[in-house]
Structures are given as C-alpha cells and as structure tokens.
N, C-alpha and C positions, 0 to 999 in steps of 0.2 A: 504493499499501499504506499504510495506516495503523497506528498503533501505539498500543496502548491504554495510557494513563498511569494511574498509581495512584488518581488521583481518579475514574477511569471515563471521562474524555474521551479523545478521540483525536486524534492528531497526526501529520503527515507527518514521515518521517525527515529529516534536513538533506541538502540535494543536495551530492554531491561534484564539484567543478569539476576535470575531468581536466586541463584547460590549467593550473591553478594547482599541481596536483600535479607535473605534468611540469616546469613551471618551477622549483619548488623542488628537485625531483631533480637538474636540470640545475646550479642553483647550488650544491648539495652535491657533486656530482662536480667542480665547477670548483675548490671550496675544497680538496678531497682531493686533486686534481692539483697544486695549488700547493703544499700542504704536502709531498707525496711529492718534489716537485722540490726544494724546501728541504732536505729529508733527504738526497737524493741528491748536491746540489752545493752549495759552499759560497757561491756567489754568487745574487743575485737572478733569478729566472727572468722570462723575457719573456712577454708576453700571446701570442705565437706557441707558445712552449714549454708553456705552461699549456692552451692551446686543443688542440694535438695530444695532450698526456697524457691531457686529458679526453675527448676524441672529439668535440670541438665547433668550433665556428668562432670566430675571434678576435671577430667581431661579437658572438657569444652572451656571450663574456668581457665585452665592455664594455657590453653592454645590461645585464647584472646588476651589474657592478662599475663605475659611470662612473669616469672619473679626475677 
C-alpha cells in the first residue's frame, strides 16, 4: 500500500517491527513492576520479585537491564 505525499509522489508507510514493540512493552512492564514494589516495600526489590510482579522471567529482566 502506497501513500500519496503532498508533492504528488508516493511512499510506502514505515514498517512496524512487532518484536521491537513487544520488547519495549516488556521493558515498560518491568519498570512498572520495579516502581510498584518500591512503593509497597521500603527495601530494594530483588530481580526475582520484579520478574514475578511483571509476569516475566528473571532472564528477561537481566536481558533488558544488565547488571
């Protein structure tokens, strides 16, 4: 599907990379889980707690936030 531009030429719309979108969503959920745990408890949460709260594996946490 081509899109017509103002100058009369056509261009293809940018491709959306589903893998990148999922990765960004996972990263955002991990951040939200971390912040939620900080609000709930006075101590620093562990990677296991963050992963459990976010619904992902500990590996996913470390892939996105290496130590």
